[in-house]
C-alpha positions as CSV (number, residue, x, y, z in Angstrom):
1,M,0.0,0.0,0.0
2,G,1.4,3.4,-1.0
3,V,1.4,6.7,0.7
4,S,-1.1,9.2,-0.6
5,F,-1.3,13.0,-0.1
6,V,-4.0,15.5,-0.8
7,V,-2.3,18.6,-2.2
8,F,-4.3,21.7,-3.3
9,P,-3.1,23.1,-6.7
10,C,-2.0,26.4,-5.1
11,C,0.3,24.5,-2.7
12,F,1.7,21.9,-5.0
13,F,4.8,23.9,-5.9
14,L,5.9,24.2,-2.3
15,F,4.8,20.7,-1.3
16,S,6.9,19.2,-4.1
17,L,9.9,21.3,-3.0
18,I,9.6,19.9,0.5
19,Y,8.6,16.3,-0.3
20,F,10.8,15.5,-3.2
21,S,13.9,17.5,-2.3
22,S,14.3,16.8,1.4
23,G,17.0,14.5,2.4
24,S,16.5,14.8,6.2
25,E,13.5,15.0,8.4
26,V,12.5,18.6,9.2
27,V,11.8,19.3,12.9
28,T,9.0,21.8,13.4
29,I,8.9,23.5,16.7
30,H,6.2,25.6,18.5
31,V,6.7,29.4,18.6
32,N,7.1,29.2,22.4
33,E,10.0,26.8,22.0
34,A,11.4,29.0,19.2
35,K,11.3,32.0,21.6
36,N,13.2,30.1,24.3
37,L,15.8,28.9,21.8
38,L,16.3,32.4,20.4
39,Q,16.9,33.6,23.9
40,S,19.5,30.9,24.3
41,G,21.5,32.0,21.3
42,Y,19.9,30.5,18.2
43,R,19.9,32.6,15.0
44,Y,16.6,33.4,13.3
45,I,16.3,33.3,9.5
46,D,13.2,35.0,8.3
47,V,12.5,33.7,4.7
48,R,9.7,36.1,3.9
49,T,10.1,38.9,1.3
50,V,11.8,42.1,2.3
51,E,8.5,43.9,2.2
52,E,6.9,41.4,4.6
53,F,9.9,41.6,6.9
54,E,9.8,45.4,7.1
55,K,6.2,45.4,8.0
56,G,7.0,43.5,11.2
57,H,9.2,40.5,12.3
58,V,10.1,38.4,15.2
59,E,12.1,40.4,17.7
60,A,15.4,38.5,18.0
61,E,19.0,39.4,18.9
62,N,20.4,37.6,15.9
63,I,18.1,37.8,12.8
64,L,18.6,37.6,9.1
65,N,16.1,38.2,6.3
66,I,16.9,36.0,3.3
67,P,13.8,35.5,1.1
68,Y,13.1,31.9,0.0
69,L,10.7,33.0,-2.7
70,F,10.3,36.1,-4.8
71,I,6.9,37.4,-5.9
72,T,7.0,38.1,-9.7
73,P,4.3,38.9,-12.3
74,E,4.5,35.1,-13.2
75,G,3.9,34.1,-9.6
76,R,6.2,32.9,-6.8
77,V,9.7,32.0,-7.8
78,K,12.3,30.3,-5.7
79,N,15.2,32.5,-4.8
80,P,18.1,30.9,-6.8
81,E,20.6,32.4,-4.4
82,F,18.9,31.3,-1.2
83,L,21.2,28.5,-0.2
84,K,24.3,30.4,-1.3
85,E,23.3,33.5,0.8
86,V,22.6,31.4,3.9
87,S,25.8,29.5,3.5
88,S,27.8,32.7,3.2
89,L,26.4,34.0,6.5
90,C,26.0,30.8,8.5
91,K,28.0,27.7,9.2
92,E,26.6,24.2,8.9
93,D,26.7,23.7,12.7
94,D,25.1,27.1,13.6
95,R,21.9,26.7,15.6
96,L,19.2,28.1,13.3
97,I,15.4,28.7,13.5
98,V,13.7,29.3,10.1
99,G,10.4,31.2,10.0
100,C,8.1,32.7,7.4
101,Q,4.6,34.2,7.5
102,S,2.5,31.0,8.2
103,G,5.0,28.1,8.2
104,V,4.9,26.9,4.6
105,R,8.0,28.6,3.1
106,S,10.0,28.0,6.2
107,L,9.3,24.3,6.0
108,A,10.6,24.1,2.4
109,A,13.6,26.3,3.3
110,T,14.5,24.2,6.3
111,A,14.3,21.0,4.2
112,D,16.7,22.6,1.7
113,L,19.2,23.6,4.4
114,L,19.2,20.1,5.9
115,K,19.7,18.6,2.4
116,I,23.0,20.6,1.9
117,G,24.4,19.7,5.3
118,F,23.1,22.1,7.9
119,K,22.6,20.2,11.1
120,N,20.9,22.3,13.8
121,V,18.0,23.8,11.8
122,H,14.4,24.0,13.1
123,D,11.3,25.1,11.3
124,M,9.1,27.5,13.4
125,G,5.6,26.1,13.0
126,G,2.9,28.7,12.2
127,G,5.4,31.4,11.3
128,Y,5.1,35.0,12.1
129,L,1.4,34.8,12.4
130,A,1.6,32.2,15.2
131,W,4.4,34.3,16.9
132,V,2.1,37.3,17.0
133,E,-0.9,35.3,18.0
134,N,1.0,33.9,21.0
135,G,1.8,37.5,22.1
136,H,5.6,37.4,21.5
137,P,7.5,40.6,20.8
138,I,7.8,41.9,17.3
139,K,9.9,44.6,15.7
140,M,8.9,47.0,13.0
141,E,11.6,48.4,10.7
142,E,11.9,52.1,10.4
143,P,11.1,53.3,6.9
144,K,14.2,54.0,5.0
145,K,14.8,57.7,4.9
146,V,15.8,59.2,1.6
147,Q,18.4,61.8,2.1
148,E,17.6,65.0,0.4
149,P,20.4,66.6,-1.5
150,A,22.0,69.6,0.1
151,I,20.9,72.9,-1.4
152,V,23.8,75.0,-2.5
153,E,23.2,78.7,-3.1
154,D,24.7,80.2,-6.1
155,K,27.0,83.0,-5.1
156,P,27.9,85.6,-7.6
157,N,31.6,85.5,-8.6
158,E,33.6,87.9,-6.5
159,E,35.1,90.7,-8.4
160,L,38.9,91.0,-8.4
């Protein structure tokens, strides 16, 4: 008897990334456990888009925003540089928690990280929405200020 799954068309892309590419079993933890681990020195990788991250994110001492997917006119597209970016900022034995908005992207991202050799990676179940729902602290990014050019007054040439 084979294993069967019910996958809605909108989720098939992410499901296939997780199910067919994962070499190790992903460990999903509750947001309360994630909060405790973050307080003990784990690094948090937020895999949401930059725009999502800037609207509000998990408050953590050591946090990175590395999008797993990009939103394009054609739909969601996997960030081709995701693994390279994480590998350039983290070591395979770093203690990591991966989170997203609701827990789907982080599950796929965690599976990919495990597949390339990361060892201490946990998926935060329910993502940012569950974090907020459980009353944990969040941080909002300050809007980036555009520096206005300095105004230089034209001075008449001095006469000699």
